[in-house]
Structure formats: C-alpha cells, structure tokens
N, C-alpha and C positions, 0 to 999 in steps of 0.2 A: 464417570471417570473410571477407567479400568487400570489397575496398576499391575504390571507383570514384572515379577522378580526372579532372579536367576535362582535355580534350584541348586543346591550343593550336592556335589557327586554327579556321576553319569547319568543321561537321560536313558529312560526305559528302552527307547528304540535303539539306541546305541548297544546297550548291554545285550538286547536280542539278536542284532546283527552279528555281535563278537561270538556269541554262543553258537550262532547257525554257521558261522566260518570255521570255528572249532569242531563242530560236530561233522562237517563235511571237507575236512582237511585233506583226508586221503583222497577223495574224488577230485579235489582240486590240484594236487600233485599230479595224479595220473592225466589230467587235462593238459597241464603245463608241459609234461614229459612228453604227451603225443604231439602237442602244437609245435615244441621245439625239437622233435626228433631224437628226444633221448638226452639232449645237452643238458637239460635241467637237471636230471638226477646226477649227471657225470659232474657238473660244476657243484651241486650240493656235496657230493661225495669228495671232491677235492679240496673244498673248503674245509670239510670236516676233519681231514687228516692233518696232524700237526707238522708245522715246517720241520724240516730237519735241522738239528742242533749240531753245531760244530763241536769237535773234540779236540783237545790238547789246546797248544798255544796258536794263535792267529796272528799272522804278520800282515799289516796292511803298509804299503809303501806308498805313502804320499809325495814322494820327492818327484822332480821334474824328470822327464825323460831323459836318458842319458846322452850326453853330447860326445861328438867324436874326440879321440884323444888329442888330434892334431888340430888346431882352429886354422881357419883359411882366412888370412886377414885382408882387408880392404880399406882404403882411406875414404873418409867421407868429410866433405865441408858442408855443415847445415845451414839453413837459411839465416840462423842466428849467429853465424861466424864461427862457430865451434869446429875446431879440426880435430878429428878423432880416427884411429885405427880401430875397426870392428871386425867382428868374426861373420864370415858369409853365412855359415850354417844357422847359427843362433842368433844373430843381431846384436850381441851384446859388445859393449864397448871394452876393446883390450887396452888401449892407452889413450889418453887425452894430451893430444899434442900442443895444443895452443889454441889461440883465438885470433881472429881478425877484428880489429878495433879501429874507428874511426877517430882520429885525432887530428885536430886542426884542418879538417876536409880532406885528409889523406887517409885511406884504409891501408893497415899495416898490419904484419904477421908477427904475432907476440907469442914466444914459446912459454910453456908453462912452467916458469921456474919461480922460485921464492922471490927473486928480485923484482920480478914483474907483477907480483902480487897474488900469485895462485897459491891456494892452500895445499894442495897436493902437487908439488913438483914433479916433472918428468924423470925418469931414470936418467942417470948421467950418461949412460952408453948412447941412449936414444938423443940425448940433447947434443952430444958431440957430433953425432951424424948430420942433424940438421941445423948446427949451430950457425952456418954461414947463412942461412935464411931468416934468421932472427931480424925483426925489425924492417923486412923486406917491405917496400911499398907496392900494393896491389892496385894496378890501375888498367889503363886500356892496352898499354904496351906490355904489360906483364900481368895477365889475368889469373884468376882463381885456378882455371885449368892448367896453367903453367905451373902456379905455384904445387897444385895437387902432383902433376909429371914429376917435379923435382923431388918432392917428397917421397914420391913412391920409388924414385930410383935410388935414392940414398938409402932408403930402409929395405930396398929389395922386394917390393910389394909389386906383383904383376897386375 
C-alpha cells in the first residue's frame, strides 16, 4: 500500500516555472508587444497612469429631465374606470376627475368629491365645470367617448 500525502507549500516544479517566467519577463513583454502591434505596452502605460482627480466642488444632478413649463393636457379614461387629465409630454396625472362605477347594473360617472367618498376631492373650479355630468349613466346611447367629449369641451381640452 502506498500513501501519498500533500506536501505543505508549493511544489518544486511550480517554483521553477515561476522563477523561469520572472527571469524571462522582458522577453515575454517584447513578444506580447510584437504580437499585439504595440497595444500591450500602450494599454500597460494607460493603466499605470493615475486617473485624473476632480478639484473643487462636484455637482451631480440626479433630478429627472426638466419638463416643459406649460403642460399639454389630455383626457384619459382607463380600463379600470378612472377619469383623469394627464400631461401629454410626461404622462403625469394632472387632475383626477372621477371614476366610472357600476351600481345596480348601471355604469355611472362619479366626480371626485368628498361626498362621493374620494380622499382627495377635485378642485371646486373644475367640479363646477363638470357638475352637470355627475352621476351620469354611461351606456349604449351615451358612451364613454361621449362622456370624454363632454368633459373635454367643458374643460377646454382639445
């Protein structure tokens, strides 16, 4: 029976290979430079130079890109019945006007007011403009498109 145990430290062959590479490193670099067309030395020199350090105060702006001063509103009735005015350029919601809710089999438009159970009521100025559409039944004769056109005309949205 033969017992082979691991010797502590590097093997003699590994030590010899490492010393041989160290002795011939200049020749190895010349070969690498010749084979790469001089790019090996250039890359080595580039990595050896320290990166430029900034001086003074550094300002980094992580804010979103600036939006135009004047939003371009459009009316959107989403699939879940939310009726909102949003900005065309950013897509951000400008006003939540109300919601289409199904009650007793009829879909009705409810304006976003505290009386209708909304946490953030609509501005009174906008509420007055669309007040006659409150509790309006939306069906085949008066569709969502008709509702949207009426709201657009009252709010002056093209």
